Each structure stands twice: as structure tokens, then as C-alpha cells.
TORSE-205047 format. One line per 2 residues: their letters; for each residue x, y negated, z of C-alpha. Coordinates in Angstrom, 1 decimal. Layout:
A) X Y Z ~ ...
END
This chain:
MK) -4.4 -7.3 -56.7 ~ -7.3 -4.9 -56.6
LA) -7.9 -2.9 -53.4 ~ -7.6 0.3 -55.4
NV) -4.1 -0.7 -56.5 ~ -3.1 -1.4 -52.9
RF) -4.5 1.9 -51.8 ~ -2.7 3.7 -54.6
LA) 0.7 2.1 -53.8 ~ 0.3 2.6 -50.0
KN) -0.6 6.3 -50.4 ~ 2.4 7.0 -52.5
NI) 4.7 5.1 -50.2 ~ 3.4 7.0 -47.3
KG) 4.2 10.3 -49.1 ~ 7.7 9.1 -49.6
NS) 8.2 7.7 -46.2 ~ 10.1 10.1 -43.9
KS) 9.0 8.1 -40.9 ~ 5.3 8.3 -41.5
KS) 4.8 11.3 -39.4 ~ 6.7 9.7 -36.5
VV) 4.5 6.6 -36.7 ~ 1.3 8.8 -36.6
AL) 2.7 10.8 -33.7 ~ 3.7 7.7 -31.7
MC) 0.3 6.0 -32.1 ~ -1.4 9.3 -31.2
IL) 0.6 9.5 -28.0 ~ -0.2 5.8 -27.2
AL) -4.0 6.4 -27.8 ~ -4.0 9.4 -25.5
SV) -2.1 7.7 -22.7 ~ -4.2 4.5 -22.8
TI) -7.5 6.3 -22.8 ~ -7.0 9.4 -20.6
IS) -4.7 8.0 -17.9 ~ -6.5 4.7 -17.6
SF) -10.0 6.2 -17.5 ~ -9.2 8.5 -14.8
SV) -7.3 5.8 -12.9 ~ -10.2 3.4 -13.1
TV) -12.7 6.1 -12.1 ~ -10.8 7.2 -9.0
TN) -9.9 3.6 -8.0 ~ -13.5 2.4 -8.3
AL) -14.8 5.3 -6.2 ~ -12.2 4.7 -3.5
NL) -12.8 1.0 -3.3 ~ -16.5 1.6 -3.1
YK) -16.0 4.1 -0.3 ~ -13.7 1.7 1.5
SD) -16.3 -1.0 1.3 ~ -18.8 1.2 3.1
FR) -19.7 0.0 6.6 ~ -18.9 3.5 8.0
SH) -15.4 3.6 6.6 ~ -14.2 0.3 8.0
SL) -16.0 0.4 11.4 ~ -14.6 2.0 14.6
EL) -16.6 4.0 17.3 ~ -16.0 3.0 20.9
YP) -17.3 5.2 23.7 ~ -18.3 4.0 27.2
SD) -16.6 7.1 28.6 ~ -13.3 5.2 28.0
RL) -14.7 2.1 29.7 ~ -18.0 0.4 30.1
IT) -18.6 -2.0 27.2 ~ -19.7 -5.1 29.1
DD) -20.3 -8.5 27.6 ~ -16.7 -9.5 28.7
VV) -15.2 -6.5 26.9 ~ -17.3 -7.3 23.8
KS) -16.0 -10.9 23.8 ~ -12.4 -9.6 24.1
IE) -12.9 -7.3 21.2 ~ -14.5 -10.1 19.1
NI) -11.3 -12.2 19.6 ~ -9.2 -9.5 17.9
EH) -7.9 -10.5 14.6 ~ -9.7 -8.9 11.6
VK) -12.8 -8.0 13.7 ~ -16.0 -9.1 12.0
GV) -18.5 -8.0 14.7 ~ -19.2 -5.6 17.5
YP) -22.6 -3.8 17.6 ~ -24.2 -1.5 20.1
LM) -25.9 1.7 18.8 ~ -29.6 0.8 19.2
GT) -30.9 3.2 16.7 ~ -29.7 6.8 15.8
RG) -26.8 8.4 14.1 ~ -26.5 11.9 12.6
VS) -29.9 13.2 13.7 ~ -30.8 16.5 11.9
FD) -34.5 16.9 10.9 ~ -36.3 19.8 9.4
VL) -38.5 18.7 6.4 ~ -42.0 19.8 6.8
NV) -43.6 18.2 3.7 ~ -42.9 15.8 0.9
ED) -45.9 14.2 -0.8 ~ -47.2 11.1 -2.5
DS) -49.9 8.8 -1.4 ~ -52.6 11.0 -3.0
GT) -51.4 14.0 -1.0 ~ -49.8 15.7 -4.0
KN) -46.9 17.8 -2.8 ~ -43.5 17.4 -4.3
EI) -41.7 20.3 -5.7 ~ -39.0 20.2 -3.0
MS) -41.0 22.5 -0.7 ~ -42.1 24.9 -3.4
NA) -38.6 25.3 -4.6 ~ -37.3 26.1 -1.1
DG) -37.4 29.9 -1.9 ~ -36.9 30.9 1.8
RD) -34.1 28.2 2.3 ~ -34.3 25.8 5.2
VY) -35.1 22.3 4.1 ~ -33.5 19.6 6.2
IE) -31.9 16.2 6.1 ~ -29.5 14.2 8.3
AH) -30.7 10.7 9.2 ~ -28.8 7.6 10.2
SL) -30.1 4.2 11.1 ~ -28.2 1.1 10.1
IG) -26.1 -0.7 12.7 ~ -26.1 -4.4 13.5
DE) -25.4 -6.3 10.2 ~ -24.9 -3.2 8.2
KR) -26.4 -3.4 4.7 ~ -27.1 -0.5 2.4
PV) -27.4 -1.5 -1.3 ~ -29.8 0.5 -3.5
IA) -29.5 1.3 -7.2 ~ -33.3 1.8 -7.5
GK) -36.3 0.7 -5.5 ~ -36.2 -1.6 -2.5
TL) -33.6 -2.1 0.3 ~ -34.5 -1.4 3.9
DE) -34.4 -5.2 4.5 ~ -37.5 -5.6 2.3
SP) -39.4 -2.7 3.8 ~ -41.4 -2.0 6.9
TF) -40.4 0.4 9.7 ~ -40.5 4.1 9.0
SC) -39.1 3.5 5.5 ~ -36.0 5.3 4.3
IV) -33.6 5.4 1.4 ~ -32.3 8.7 -0.1
PD) -29.1 9.5 -2.1 ~ -29.2 9.3 -5.9
LF) -28.3 13.1 -6.0 ~ -30.5 14.7 -3.4
YP) -30.0 18.2 -2.1 ~ -32.0 19.0 1.2
YD) -31.4 22.7 1.3 ~ -29.1 24.6 3.7
DY) -27.3 26.8 1.2 ~ -24.7 24.2 0.0
YN) -21.9 25.8 2.0 ~ -20.6 29.4 2.1
EQ) -18.3 30.4 4.9 ~ -16.3 32.6 2.6
TG) -16.0 30.4 -0.5 ~ -16.6 26.9 0.9
YK) -18.8 24.3 -0.7 ~ -20.9 25.7 -3.6
ND) -20.5 24.7 -7.2 ~ -23.1 23.4 -9.6
LE) -25.9 22.7 -7.0 ~ -29.3 21.8 -8.6
YI) -29.6 18.3 -7.3 ~ -32.8 16.4 -7.2
DG) -32.9 13.0 -8.8 ~ -33.4 10.6 -5.9
ES) -35.4 8.2 -8.0 ~ -38.1 10.8 -8.4
LV) -38.7 10.5 -4.6 ~ -39.4 6.8 -4.5
GQ) -42.9 6.3 -3.2 ~ -43.0 9.8 -1.6
TI) -43.5 10.4 2.1 ~ -41.2 12.8 3.9
TV) -42.6 14.4 7.0 ~ -39.8 15.6 9.4
VP) -39.4 17.1 12.8 ~ -36.2 17.3 14.8
FG) -34.1 20.4 14.1 ~ -34.1 23.2 16.7
GY) -37.5 22.5 18.3 ~ -36.4 19.5 20.4
YE) -34.9 16.0 20.0 ~ -31.4 15.8 21.4
CT) -30.9 12.4 23.0 ~ -27.3 11.7 24.1
FN) -27.2 9.2 26.9 ~ -24.3 7.7 28.9
YE) -24.2 6.8 32.6 ~ -21.6 5.4 35.0
GV) -19.0 8.0 36.0 ~ -17.3 8.6 39.3
EE) -14.3 6.4 38.5 ~ -15.1 2.7 38.4
GL) -15.4 1.3 34.8 ~ -15.7 4.7 33.2
GE) -18.8 6.5 31.9 ~ -19.9 10.0 31.3
SD) -22.5 11.4 29.0 ~ -25.3 14.1 29.0
IA) -28.0 15.3 26.7 ~ -31.7 14.9 27.3
ML) -33.8 17.5 25.5 ~ -36.9 15.6 24.3
PA) -40.1 16.8 22.6 ~ -39.8 17.3 18.9
LE) -42.4 15.0 17.3 ~ -43.3 14.7 13.7
YK) -42.3 11.6 11.9 ~ -43.3 10.3 8.5
LK) -40.8 8.4 6.4 ~ -41.7 6.5 3.3
VV) -39.0 6.7 0.6 ~ -38.6 3.1 -0.8
GV) -35.1 3.2 -2.4 ~ -32.1 5.1 -3.7
YY) -28.5 4.5 -2.8 ~ -25.4 5.6 -4.7
DA) -23.6 8.3 -2.8 ~ -19.9 8.1 -3.7
PT) -18.4 11.6 -3.5 ~ -15.0 10.6 -2.1
QF) -15.0 13.1 0.6 ~ -17.6 15.9 0.9
GN) -20.7 14.0 -0.1 ~ -23.8 13.2 1.8
YN) -26.5 14.5 -0.6 ~ -28.8 15.3 2.3
TI) -28.3 12.1 4.2 ~ -31.0 9.4 4.4
FY) -30.9 6.0 6.0 ~ -33.5 4.0 7.8
SE) -33.5 0.7 9.7 ~ -32.1 0.2 13.1
ET) -35.6 -0.6 14.4 ~ -37.0 2.6 12.9
GR) -34.3 4.6 14.6 ~ -35.0 2.9 17.9
QI) -38.8 3.6 17.6 ~ -38.1 7.3 16.8
EE) -36.1 7.7 20.0 ~ -38.5 5.7 22.0
MA) -41.4 7.8 20.9 ~ -39.6 10.9 21.9
LK) -38.6 9.4 25.3 ~ -42.2 8.4 26.1
AS) -43.5 11.9 25.0 ~ -41.2 13.4 27.6
NI) -42.8 11.3 30.4 ~ -39.5 9.6 31.2
DL) -40.2 6.3 33.0 ~ -38.2 3.8 31.0
SS) -38.7 1.1 33.6 ~ -37.3 3.3 36.4
ET) -34.3 1.9 38.4 ~ -33.0 5.3 39.3
SR) -33.3 7.3 36.1 ~ -30.0 7.6 34.3
VA) -31.8 7.9 30.9 ~ -33.8 4.7 31.6
NW) -30.7 2.8 32.8 ~ -28.9 3.9 29.5
WK) -31.9 2.8 27.5 ~ -31.9 -0.7 29.0
NK) -28.2 -1.3 29.4 ~ -26.2 -2.1 26.3
SM) -22.9 -1.5 28.1 ~ -23.7 2.2 28.4
RI) -24.1 2.6 24.5 ~ -21.6 3.6 21.9
HY) -20.4 0.4 20.1 ~ -19.2 0.0 16.5
VE) -16.4 -2.5 15.7 ~ -16.6 -3.7 12.1
VD) -13.2 -4.5 10.6 ~ -13.0 -7.0 7.8
DY) -10.9 -4.7 5.5 ~ -10.2 -0.9 5.5
EN) -6.5 -1.7 5.3 ~ -6.6 -3.5 8.6
IP) -8.0 -0.6 10.6 ~ -4.7 0.6 12.0
EV) -3.9 -2.9 13.4 ~ -7.4 -3.1 15.1
QN) -7.0 0.4 16.4 ~ -3.8 -0.4 18.2
RL) -5.4 -3.6 19.8 ~ -8.3 -1.5 21.0
GE) -6.0 1.0 22.4 ~ -4.4 -1.8 24.4
LG) -7.9 -2.6 25.8 ~ -8.2 1.0 27.1
FF) -10.1 2.8 24.4 ~ -8.8 6.2 23.5
LP) -7.9 6.6 19.8 ~ -10.9 4.7 18.3
DS) -11.5 6.0 14.8 ~ -13.8 5.2 11.9
MF) -16.9 7.2 11.4 ~ -15.7 8.4 8.0
MV) -12.1 8.6 6.7 ~ -11.2 8.6 3.1
SE) -10.2 12.1 2.0 ~ -6.4 12.5 1.9
SV) -6.5 14.1 -1.5 ~ -8.5 11.2 -3.0
SN) -6.1 8.7 -1.5 ~ -3.1 10.5 -2.9
MA) -4.8 10.7 -6.3 ~ -5.6 7.0 -6.3
NI) -2.0 6.2 -5.4 ~ -0.7 8.3 -8.3
LS) -3.1 6.7 -10.8 ~ -2.7 3.1 -9.6
LP) 0.5 1.1 -10.1 ~ 2.8 4.0 -11.3
CY) 0.1 4.9 -13.8 ~ 0.0 1.5 -15.4
IL) 3.8 1.2 -15.4 ~ 3.8 4.6 -17.2
IF) 1.3 3.3 -19.8 ~ 3.2 0.1 -20.3
AI) 6.4 2.0 -20.8 ~ 4.8 4.4 -23.4
AV) 3.3 1.4 -25.2 ~ 6.6 -0.5 -25.4
IC) 8.5 2.6 -26.5 ~ 5.9 3.4 -29.2
II) 5.6 -0.1 -30.5 ~ 9.4 -0.5 -30.7
NI) 9.8 2.7 -32.5 ~ 7.1 1.9 -35.0
IQ) 8.8 -1.5 -35.7 ~ 12.1 0.2 -36.1
ST) 10.6 2.7 -38.4 ~ 9.1 -0.1 -40.5
TS) 12.4 -2.2 -40.7 ~ 14.3 0.9 -41.5
AL) 11.9 1.9 -44.3 ~ 12.1 -1.6 -45.7
KK) 15.9 -1.3 -46.1 ~ 15.6 2.0 -47.9
RK) 13.0 0.6 -50.3 ~ 14.9 -2.5 -51.6
SE) 15.1 -0.9 -55.0 ~ 11.4 -0.1 -55.1
IG) 10.3 -3.6 -53.9 ~ 12.7 -5.2 -56.4
LL) 11.1 -3.2 -59.2 ~ 7.6 -4.4 -58.0
KA) 8.8 -8.0 -58.1 ~ 10.4 -7.4 -61.5
VG) 7.0 -6.4 -63.0 ~ 5.3 -9.4 -61.5
YK) 4.2 -8.5 -58.0 ~ 4.3 -11.4 -55.6
DR) 5.6 -11.3 -51.9 ~ 2.1 -11.6 -50.5
QI) 0.8 -8.7 -52.7 ~ 3.8 -6.5 -51.6
LL) 3.2 -7.5 -48.0 ~ -0.4 -6.5 -48.3
CL) 0.6 -3.1 -49.6 ~ 3.1 -2.6 -46.7
CY) 0.5 -3.7 -44.2 ~ -2.1 -1.4 -45.6
EQ) 0.5 1.4 -45.5 ~ 1.3 0.8 -41.9
LS) -2.4 0.3 -40.9 ~ -3.3 3.7 -42.6
LT) -0.6 5.4 -40.4 ~ -1.5 3.8 -37.0
IK) -5.3 4.2 -37.6 ~ -4.7 7.9 -38.5
GF) -2.7 8.3 -35.2 ~ -5.4 6.5 -33.3
VI) -8.1 8.7 -34.7 ~ -6.2 11.8 -33.9
GG) -5.3 10.6 -30.3 ~ -8.8 9.2 -29.7
GL) -10.4 12.4 -30.9 ~ -8.2 14.5 -28.7
SA) -8.8 12.2 -25.6 ~ -12.6 12.3 -26.2
VF) -12.6 16.1 -26.2 ~ -10.4 16.2 -23.1
IA) -12.7 13.8 -21.2 ~ -15.8 15.6 -22.4
VA) -14.5 19.0 -21.2 ~ -13.2 17.6 -17.9
NF) -16.5 15.9 -17.3 ~ -18.4 19.1 -18.0
IN) -16.2 21.1 -15.7 ~ -16.4 18.6 -12.8
YH) -20.2 18.1 -13.4 ~ -20.6 21.8 -12.6
RT) -18.2 22.1 -9.7 ~ -18.6 20.9 -6.1
FN) -20.1 17.5 -5.2 ~ -16.6 16.2 -4.3
DR) -15.4 17.1 -7.9 ~ -18.0 14.8 -9.3
LY) -15.7 12.0 -8.2 ~ -13.6 12.6 -11.2
IV) -16.4 12.3 -13.8 ~ -15.3 9.5 -16.2
NW) -17.8 6.9 -17.1 ~ -18.1 6.9 -20.9
GE) -18.7 3.1 -20.9 ~ -15.2 2.6 -19.3
YF) -13.6 5.2 -21.5 ~ -14.8 3.4 -24.7
IF) -13.3 0.1 -23.3 ~ -9.9 1.8 -23.2
LS) -10.5 3.4 -26.6 ~ -11.2 -0.1 -28.0
IA) -7.9 -1.3 -26.5 ~ -6.1 1.5 -28.2
FA) -7.8 0.6 -31.5 ~ -6.7 -3.0 -31.1
VA) -3.2 -1.9 -30.7 ~ -3.4 0.3 -33.8
VI) -4.5 -2.7 -35.7 ~ -2.1 -5.3 -34.2
VP) 1.1 -3.3 -34.5 ~ 1.1 -3.1 -38.3
LL) 0.5 -6.9 -38.4 ~ 3.3 -7.4 -36.0
CQ) 5.6 -5.2 -38.1 ~ 5.0 -7.2 -41.2
LI) 5.5 -10.5 -39.4 ~ 8.9 -9.2 -38.4
TM) 9.8 -7.9 -41.8 ~ 8.3 -10.8 -43.8
HK) 11.6 -12.8 -44.0 ~ 13.5 -9.8 -45.1
LS) 10.9 -9.0 -47.8 ~ 11.3 -12.6 -49.2
KI) 15.1 -12.1 -49.6 ~ 14.7 -9.0 -51.9
QP) 15.1 -10.0 -55.6 ~ 14.3 -8.1 -58.8
KD) 18.0 -7.6 -59.4 ~ 17.9 -5.4 -56.2
VM) 16.2 -2.7 -58.3 ~ 19.7 -1.5 -59.2
N) 20.6 -1.1 -55.4
END
């Protein structure tokens, strides 16, 4: 049988099939649910998992004000189940720097400073801790780079106007592509005209510590951008945060201390004692998995540490969204798929019963079972593909509009931008279902089709 004849019969059957609109609608619903719900589920879950794997989200801060963190205390902590390591803060965390200049090796200034337009340009700097690794998506890692190297976020915004006290975090910031800064040198100076060095010392009560701040000279530092890291916007984003190595952080602090004429070899200076004594420093406890943090927190509480917490907690709204879009989401998709497929199959078998006379006539004029089956298959395929095209088109428009809106909102909203590559994977799954269902329908109805005889033309 020629394809033109198959199409002719199928189109005429579709016109006379009262269930054709139902089949199209069901496949449209299936395509929408598979593409939209799954795409958002994967997007949020991936971002959340990436955030949970960050060293800062599964490590706990311990302060010597609770108890001095001696070698014996460190050993006790290391013996706690799920603890991977205990690291003293030898570098810096959360130091704010004013940016004085950004230039390449030839001295050509970057547009960051020229585009400041009266805004303060500043960054927040963190050194890595212990075995912490910071992967990059472009350039080199800090492990491969000399001291006074740094890595910047993929979306960089070093200006001070990202937040408004009345309206909150601003929408549609003009981010700088972090990759454009690789090879540039950033010249910085501590914010506020001095370097704040927080140091700890033994308190009045035995085993406890107290802290103070030493105001050190504000020196200029030059940091070479060697790489770019991906900044997952699962909370508020860190688009002005750079990272450098632990040794770089230590040298920055040591240079400021020496410029202050503090004798680091002194036996009586509290600052010098803190500098030399690890038990006086903040420690970070790395937990093997984010989910095990509560258990380790309780054990640390038993050791005398007051409510040790991770440096960064996952935003509650993101966690709630991930929970909504995880298992319940896939159960919903599965339920929709089962209902749609069952209804399509029922529509097919029901239509076959009503068309016994028509099929009997086709057999009477010489059509064979396989030819009739081909017509029925083409008919069902036309309906399911039509539903897929409508549903896929609507979902693509929905994703495009949602991505456009989230792209131009706050940095945190960028979390919900769906990756088109992942979307097309789910679209392909929906297409596969649209093709497989008609074949499944015909396999189920094949035995019924063979029982219909030319005499049934009178039924």
C-alpha cells in the first residue's frame, strides 16, 4: 500500500474518530508535565546538590571562646563519626577590600574602574582552608598557581549598589563575565583604611578564650586572576567574592602584622601568642556529608562547643522547592503518564470496536491485516505527535519566558534558569513516548483486528 493511501485513510479516520481530540489533549498534557516539571526539578536539585558539596556548607566553625582547641581536643573531634578533618584558620575569611585598579600585564586598565560611575568598587576575599578545593570552570585552580593568585566568580559584580534598604536585592544587575578577568591583576586595599585582624587569647576562666581586634595598617596587595569558579545562586550569591590560597591569606595577614611593628616572636604579646598558637585559632570541622551535620553538631555540643554551625546554610526556600520538585514530582509525572497512556489505549480499543464494519469492508476489498494495522498505527501516531508538538511548543514558550524573567531578576532567582540541554533531554523522552504509545496500542489491538472478517461489514 502506498504511503499516500495510508495517509488518506488515516486522515479520514481521524475526522470520524470522536476520541481523537482526547488523545491529542492527553499527549499534550503528558509532554507538558514531562518537560516543565522535570526540567525545573533537575535544575533546582542540581543546584542544591552543588551547594551541599561546597566545603563551606558542610563544615562547622568552632571558636576558642568556647574552649581552647588543643591537640587533644582536635583528636577527640577527629574521632567523631562522619568527621573528615579538623583545620585551623591559618589564612583569612571574609576580608573586605576596596579595589584600586584592575589591569593586564601591559598596564592596560580594565573597564571595571571606568564603569564605576561614583560607585564604590570592592570585593570580599576568602582563603581556602586545609584540604578545601575550589574547582574552576575556566583558567587554572589555585593548586596550580603561585601565591597572590585568585579566582573570581563566573558572574562578577564588584560594585556596592547591589542592595537597596527599601527594596532589597536589586534586579537585573549588569554582571561582568568572570572569564574576561583571567590574566588581569586586581590591586586591593583593606576596606575602611585599616586591616582588622581578629585574634583570640586565653580568658579569665581556665580553658576558655576571648577575642579582640587589632587595627593593622592597610597595605596594597596585587592579586592575579588565574581562574573562574561557578557561583551557584542557592542563597544570595557571592558575585563579589574571590578566593585565594591559604598561604596567600597567611602572607597578607603577616605583612599587615609586620607593618604594625608587632613583634611576632614576643612571649608577652597576645597577638603574637595567637599567631604562633593553633589552639587560639578558629577551627573548621569538615563533615563527610551535608545530611550528617546535625549529628556532628550534637556531638560537638557534648564536647563543650556552643551551637557550632556551618559557614553557609542552604536557603530554606530553596530546600522547600527541592523537596516539592523531588520524589513527589516524579510520582506525579509517573501518575500522569500512566493515566494518559491507559486512556489512549482505551480510546484505541474502543474505536476499534466501533469500526468493525469499516475494517470488514477494507478486508472485503482486499486489504490485508498488516495494511490495516499500518493505517491504524499511522492514525494514532498522527494524533500523539500532534499532541506532543502542541505540548512541547507550549512548554518551550513557558521555559523561555520563565528563563527570561529569572535572568533579569535578582541573582538568587537565577537559580531557576533551566538549562536548555537538560530541557531537550526531557523533550526527547516525551517524543519517545509519543512514538511508543501508538505502537503499544496496535500491539494490544492486533489480535482483535485479526478476528474481524469481511462479513462484519454488515455489523
